[in-house]
N, C-alpha and C positions, 0 to 999 in steps of 0.2 A: 468729856474728859480727852476728846479732838480737840477741841478749841483751847482748852487751858493748855496742850503738846503744843499745838499751832503758838501759842502766844509765848510760849516759851522760846520755842525756835526763832520767832523772831526778835526777839530781846537778846536774845545769843549770836544771831546774825548779825543785829545792827551792833552791838557792841564791838564783835570784833571784824565788822567789814570796815567801819570807816570811810563808807565810801564805795571800797573799790566792787565790791560785785557789781556796780552798774557800769565802771569800766571797763570789768573783764568780761559782760555781755558782750559788748561792743568790739573785742581786743582781737583784731587777727589773726594773731599768732605767727610763730615763724614759720618758716617755708621749708622742707627738707635740707634745702642746698645752705640754706645760712647756718643752722645749727647741727652739729654732730657732736653731741657732751662725750661720745665714748667711741671705743675704737671695736667691740665687738656689738655683733648684730643680732637683731632680737626678732622671733620668727611668729606671725599671727599664725594663733592656731584656733578651730573651728569645732564645735561640736559633731560631728561626720553626718550630721540630719541639715545642717545649713547649707543651702541653696548658690550660693556666692562663689564662684570659681576666682574670682581676681578682685581685688580691689583699689583704685587709688587712693592716695595718699588724702585728698582732701573727704574720700569717701570715709578713712578709718578716721580722720579727725571731727569729722560730722558722728560717729558711734561715741567717741569720747565725753561728748560734748552733748552728747544725747539729740541733736537736731534729726539721727535720722536713730527709729524705734524697732520697728521691724525689719527685718531681711525680705525680700519678694513674699509672697503671701502673705499669712497669718501668724509667720513665726517669731518672736518677740525677741530682741536684739537682751542677750542677758551679759552684760560686762563685767570681765571677773579681773579684779588687779590687785596682783600681790604686795603688800607690805613691803613696807622703806624700812632697812634699806634697801634695795635692789636695782638691780640694772633695770626690769622689765616696769616696777614703778616710773622710775625716773623718768621712761619713756611717755607712758602714759600721761604723767603729770603734765612733766618742763617740757618734753619736747612736742608731745602731738597738740597737747592743750595749751600750752605758751603760757603757764604759767607756774605760781609757785604751790607747794603744799597746802599753804593754809588758803590760798587765791580759790584750788581747785576743792577745798571742802565748802568755804564759802557759797562756790559758786553751784554746788549740786543743792547745799542749804537751799538754795534760791529758785531753782527747777523745783523741788520736788513743793517745797513752799508755796510757789506761783502756781501747782497743780500741773504743770510741763511737763512731770518726769513721776513717775509714781515712788522710784527709790533711786536711790545715788548706786554707782557701781558698786558690784559686789566686792567688798575688801578681804583678802585672807591671806593669815600670817605669812605664808609663804608660797614660790613659786609649785612646787610638789604638790600642795593644795589648790592652788589654780588648776593645774594641767588635768587632775583629776576630776577638779568640778566643770571642766569642759568637756570632758569625756561623758558625763553622764546628766547633764544638762540641756536640755535641748534650744538650739540659740547662744549657747554659752562663744564668748571670745573672747580670748587671751592672748595676752605676751612671752615667749619665752626667750629664754638664750637659744642661737643658734647650736644644733647639737643636742639638744635638748626632747625631740620631740620625738613623744610615744607613738604606739600603738595607734592606742583608743582615741584619737583625734588627727584631723587633718588640717596640712597646713594651706595658707592662703597667697598668691604672689601677691606684693602690691606694687601697681601700676605696671604688671604687667613681669615683674621682673623677682627672682628668687635671692637667696642670702649668695646664692654662686657667684649673682652678676655682678662686675665691679662699681656697677653706678644704682647698687641695689636702695632704695632710700630709707631703709630702716636701718644701716650702719652709722 
């Protein structure tokens, strides 16, 4: 059954990718200074058990691309991405990964198929669900629009800056 499923996934990836998957794997992506598609800031939130106190923009990008799969120790990173259309999804997909929506999906199909990831990011229908999931799933991380921070999650500064900083990289 698994082989049959993998064959279907490969067929879909090949049919949809048109060679874009290989190009995306090497894509360096934009820097935070070059891309600022929206004026509103997003905040990185994590489950309270996550040991990280700050993330660099590069570390955040590595999380989005599955290049970093564990927090310090054994805690697995659980990437939670709100559904489209949303400000948060736009940041995850277009800005941090540097890909289009289709390319992002193809990239993750390839990561799972090649065994470099056990699953794609958890896609949830909306911001409220993303926040709720981060509050209960150890190792979870998501983005929320500034001002949407509930008490059951913890915000993480990016590059040592918070959204109150004028040079916050997720604005």
